[in-house]
C-alpha positions as CSV (number, residue, x, y, z in Angstrom):
1,M,-4.4,20.2,-14.4
2,A,-2.5,18.3,-11.7
3,R,-5.4,19.0,-9.3
4,D,-7.9,17.5,-11.8
5,H,-5.7,14.5,-12.1
6,H,-5.6,14.1,-8.3
7,I,-9.4,14.4,-8.0
8,Y,-9.8,11.8,-10.7
9,Y,-7.7,9.3,-8.8
10,C,-9.4,10.1,-5.5
11,I,-12.8,9.4,-7.1
12,K,-11.4,6.2,-8.7
13,L,-10.0,5.1,-5.3
14,L,-13.4,5.6,-3.7
15,V,-15.1,3.5,-6.4
16,V,-12.5,0.7,-6.0
17,C,-12.8,0.8,-2.2
18,A,-16.6,0.4,-2.5
19,L,-16.0,-2.6,-4.8
20,L,-13.5,-4.1,-2.4
21,T,-15.7,-3.4,0.6
22,A,-18.6,-5.3,-1.1
23,A,-16.2,-8.2,-1.6
24,R,-15.0,-8.0,2.0
25,G,-17.9,-10.2,3.2
26,T,-16.4,-13.3,1.6
27,A,-13.2,-14.7,3.1
28,D,-12.0,-15.9,-0.3
29,R,-11.9,-12.2,-1.5
30,T,-9.9,-10.5,1.2
31,K,-7.5,-11.2,3.9
32,T,-5.6,-9.2,6.5
33,L,-2.4,-10.4,8.1
34,D,-0.4,-8.9,11.0
35,F,3.4,-8.6,10.8
36,D,6.1,-6.8,12.7
37,V,8.1,-3.9,11.1
38,K,11.6,-4.3,12.6
39,P,14.1,-1.5,12.9
40,G,17.9,-2.0,12.6
41,G,18.5,-1.0,9.0
42,V,18.2,-4.5,7.7
43,V,16.1,-5.2,4.7
44,H,12.9,-7.3,5.5
45,T,10.2,-8.6,3.3
46,F,6.6,-9.6,4.0
47,S,4.2,-11.1,1.4
48,A,0.5,-12.1,1.1
49,K,-1.3,-14.0,-1.6
50,M,-4.9,-13.9,-2.8
51,K,-5.5,-16.8,-5.3
52,K,-2.8,-16.3,-8.0
53,Y,-2.0,-12.7,-7.1
54,E,0.7,-11.6,-4.6
55,C,1.8,-8.5,-2.8
56,T,5.3,-8.1,-1.3
57,F,6.4,-5.3,0.9
58,T,10.1,-4.8,1.3
59,Y,11.6,-2.2,3.7
60,A,14.4,-1.2,5.9
61,S,13.8,1.1,9.0
62,Q,15.7,2.6,11.9
63,G,14.8,3.7,15.4
64,G,12.6,2.5,18.3
65,T,11.4,-1.1,18.6
66,N,9.2,-3.4,16.5
67,E,5.9,-2.0,15.5
68,Q,2.8,-4.1,14.6
69,W,1.6,-3.4,11.0
70,Q,-1.0,-5.1,8.8
71,M,-1.2,-6.1,5.1
72,S,-4.5,-6.6,3.4
73,V,-4.9,-8.1,0.0
74,G,-8.2,-8.2,-1.9
75,L,-9.8,-9.2,-5.1
76,S,-12.9,-7.5,-6.6
77,D,-16.0,-9.6,-7.3
78,D,-15.3,-9.7,-11.0
79,N,-11.6,-10.6,-10.4
80,K,-10.5,-7.5,-12.4
81,L,-8.9,-5.6,-9.5
82,F,-6.3,-6.7,-7.0
83,S,-5.5,-4.5,-4.1
84,C,-2.8,-4.4,-1.5
85,S,-2.6,-2.1,1.5
86,V,0.1,-1.9,4.2
87,W,-0.4,0.2,7.3
88,R,0.1,0.7,11.0
89,P,-3.3,0.4,12.6
90,Q,-2.1,1.7,16.0
91,G,-1.4,5.1,14.5
92,K,1.7,7.1,13.7
93,S,4.8,5.1,13.0
94,Y,7.8,6.2,15.0
95,L,10.3,4.4,12.8
96,F,12.3,6.1,10.0
97,F,12.1,4.1,6.8
98,T,15.3,4.2,4.9
99,Q,13.6,2.4,2.0
100,F,10.4,0.8,0.9
101,K,9.0,-1.1,-2.0
102,A,5.6,-2.7,-2.7
103,E,5.4,-5.1,-5.6
104,I,2.3,-6.9,-7.0
105,K,2.4,-9.9,-9.1
106,G,-0.3,-10.9,-11.6
107,A,-1.7,-7.4,-12.0
108,K,-0.7,-4.0,-13.5
109,I,-0.8,-1.0,-11.1
110,E,-3.6,1.4,-11.9
111,F,-3.4,3.4,-8.7
112,A,-1.0,3.8,-5.9
113,T,-0.6,6.2,-3.0
114,A,1.5,6.4,0.1
115,F,0.9,8.3,3.4
116,S,2.6,9.6,6.5
117,Q,0.8,10.7,9.6
118,T,0.8,14.0,11.4
119,A,-0.3,14.8,14.9
120,V,-1.4,18.3,13.8
121,G,-5.1,18.5,14.7
122,G,-5.2,14.9,15.6
123,Q,-3.7,12.0,13.7
124,R,-4.7,11.9,10.1
125,D,-3.2,10.5,6.9
126,V,-1.1,12.9,4.9
127,P,-0.3,11.9,1.3
128,L,3.4,11.7,0.5
129,K,4.4,14.1,-2.2
130,E,4.4,12.5,-5.6
131,E,8.2,13.2,-5.8
132,E,8.8,11.0,-2.8
133,Y,8.0,7.7,-4.5
134,I,8.0,6.1,-8.0
135,V,5.1,4.0,-9.4
136,S,5.8,1.6,-12.2
137,E,3.7,-1.2,-13.7
138,S,4.3,-3.6,-10.8
139,T,6.1,-1.6,-8.0
140,V,5.8,1.4,-5.8
141,T,9.3,2.4,-4.5
142,H,10.7,5.2,-2.4
143,R,12.7,7.8,-4.4
144,D,16.3,8.2,-3.2
145,G,17.0,11.7,-2.0
146,K,13.3,12.7,-2.0
147,F,11.6,10.3,0.4
148,R,11.5,11.9,3.9
149,S,11.6,8.5,5.7
150,E,8.0,8.7,7.0
151,L,5.5,6.1,6.0
152,S,2.3,5.0,7.8
153,K,0.2,3.5,4.9
154,L,0.7,2.4,1.4
155,T,-2.1,1.4,-1.0
156,V,-1.8,-0.3,-4.4
157,I,-4.6,-1.2,-6.8
158,G,-3.8,-3.2,-9.9
159,R,-5.8,-4.5,-12.9
160,T,-5.5,-8.2,-13.1
161,R,-4.2,-9.9,-16.2
162,H,-6.8,-12.6,-16.6
163,D,-7.6,-14.4,-19.8
164,E,-10.9,-13.8,-21.5
165,L,-12.8,-16.8,-22.8
């Protein structure tokens, strides 16, 4: 049963990605911003807006030096889906995250997933275990005592709350 649920969400994610990729051609539908993830154990926040929707990534990390990360926000052609992705494009993160939270405003989370990376057989995304993070209507947050401090990518897709005419 859990496997069927996972397959359903994978298929749904592929459909949403196709919708967002189709919208990628228009600058008013997606944007990607660079930001530095800074170690030192201090809580930092980075946000991006797309029209009236917003994604905020809050974190604290330890070890190493600053790493360049990116945040992409996007809106589907019909304005019904808002997406937010946060990731390290250069590959594996060498920082240890003591906490993380992604919050979206103006949409209700329909799907969220988080990844770490492994060097086994080359670098590839490895989904975090569901027990490592909590998904609510508007946030994805690490779970104290379960999160293993490894994060390389976080994706959130929400259904917008727009008024029908």
